[in-house]
Structures are given as structure tokens and as C-alpha cells.
N, C-alpha and C positions, 0 to 999 in steps of 0.2 A: 567299671573295668570292662574291657572288650572280651568277648567270648573267643576262644581259640577257633581257628579255621580247621575243620575236620575234613580230611580228604581220604578217600579210599583208593587203594592201589595194591601193587605187588612189587616185591624185590625178588629178582630172579638171578640165578647164576647158571646159565645154560652151558658154559664152558669155563675152563680154568682162567682164561684171560678176559672174560666178559662178565660185566655186572650191569643189569638193567633195572632201573627204577621206573615203574609205570604208575601214573596217577590217573584214576578215572575222573572224568570231568563232572561238571564244567569248572574250569577249562581242563581239558585233558593234557597230559604231558608225559613224554617218554624221554628218559635220559639213559644213554648207553655208553658205558666205558668199555672199549675193546682195545686191547693191547695198549698203544700210546695215544689213542684218539678218543674224543668225546663227541657225541652227537646228541643234540637236544631238539626235540620236536615239541612245540607248544601250540595248542589250538589257537588259530587266528594269527600266528606269527610265522615268519620264515624259519626254516630249519637252520640251526647253527652247528657247525663242525669246527673243532679246534683241537690242537695238540695238548696233551697233558702237560707239556712243558710250560704252557701258558697258565696252567692252574695246578701247580705242584701239590697243593693241599688236597685236590681230588685224587691225585696219584697215591698219596699217603693213605687217604680214606679207603680207596679201593684195596690197597695192600693190607690195610687193617682188617677189612672183611675177609680177605683171603686167610690171614693169620688166625682170626677168630674162628672161622669155619674149620680150619685145620687143627685148631687147638695148639698153635705154635707160639708159646709164650716167649721164646727167644726172639722171634721175629717182631712180636709186639713190643718187646722191651727195647728194640733198636729205636723205635719212634716215640714210645710213651713210657711214663712212669706208671706202673700198674699197682692198683690198690684193690685187693679182694676183701670183701667184708661179708658178714652174715653167715648163718648156718646153711647147710646144703638145701634145706627146704625154702629158703628165701635169701639168696645170695645177690651180691652186686659186684660188678667189676667196674672200676672207674679208671679211665685212661686219660692221663694228662700229657699233652704234647711236650716232647723234649726240644724239638726244633723251633727256633724263634719264628721262622716264617709261617709254620703251621699254627703256632700259638697266637700269632697275630690275628688269625681268623677263627680258630677253634679253641675254646676254653677247656672243654672236656667231652669225652664220649663215655656213656654209661650203658651197661648191659645188665639187665636184671632178670632173674629167673629162679627156677627151683629144680633141683636134681640136674638132669641134662637138658631141660627145656628152657628155651629163651622166651621171655615174656615181653620185654620192652627194650627198645634201643633208643637212647636219647642222644641228641647232638646239641650241645650248648655252644653257641658262637660267642666270640669275644665281644661282640657289639650288644650282647644281652638277649638276642633272639635265641629261640630254642625250638627244636622239633622232636616229636616222639613218634616212634613206630611201634605199634603193638604187633606181636609176632605170633604165628601159629594159631592155636585154639584161642588164645587170649584176644586176638584181633577180632574174631567174631563176637566175643563177649563185650569188647569195647564198643563195637558198632551198636549193640543193643542197650548199652548203659545210658541212663537218663541224665547223668551229670558228670562234670569234669572230675569231682572227687571220686565218684564210683569208677570211672575209667582209670584214674591214677592208681586206685587201690588194687586193680588187677595186676599191676606190675610186680607187687610183692606177694600176692596171694598164691598159695599152693593150688595146683590145678583142681584138686578135690573140693576146694572151697568155692569154686566158681560155679 
């Protein structure tokens, strides 16, 4: 079985209509969603610019981050079926796309944490691919972890247990 590709980077929200995902290389990559435009810069490749109309699933994902950050359940419910499980010290929110076009690409989004802290954000694509972002203090612990099971365990752990 192949080992997962581990990348380090940051997710930033410098303004209400801007979301930036930056991956430290190699190869480095920066994706910026600003208003209705996407800009992708990848090391060794030409910069790509395109409208969110060409990738409506990115528009929904960006809107999802907005709604999650704002704690806006009503806005999330417009695009997803919402399933909240677990106690406050180890909760999970699973978002299942309502729109067929998004569901064709995205199977589920999952956010795990404890209390008001987010630990992990998972994106599960319909083609079987998945990505996980460790967030906040958990990201530093994940970088130090020596195995995939140890990194994954951080998603459910209470911060005091790390």
C-alpha cells in the first residue's frame, strides 16, 4: 500500500471573499479564490486563472468554509445534509452534498474537533481520493507524528491528550 503524500501549508482567509490555500514545496502551490475568480500557481507550471463558473464545486466549497467559519448552519444546510455526532470533547460534523453536480465530485466533507477547536478537515472525493488537513495546534503535532495512525488519532483527541 502506498504511503500518503504529506504536504505542509496554510489555509488563510485574509478577507471575506478571499480564500487562499498555500502548499509549501516541493512542489509549491498557491490557490486563491477571490470573489468569482480562481488563481492557481504551481511551481514549474504556468499560472492558471479561471472563473468559478467553470468550477462550481469550488464555489460551493468556498461558501462552505464561509458558513463553517461563521457558524451558519442554515447556509450549510442549503448545500449539504448535516450530521453532527459525538460529545463536545470529540465531535464530528459530516456534510453530504445535496446538489448532484457537487456530489458528482465530492462524496463528503468532515470536520472533527473538540469544544470550539477544529482538529481535522477531510475532503472525500467521489472518485475515492481523499485529503486531510490538520488544523491549528493539531497540525504541528501531526507534523511530528511518526505514523499515519498516530496522525489520524489526533483528529479525535482532546487537546490535553496531545
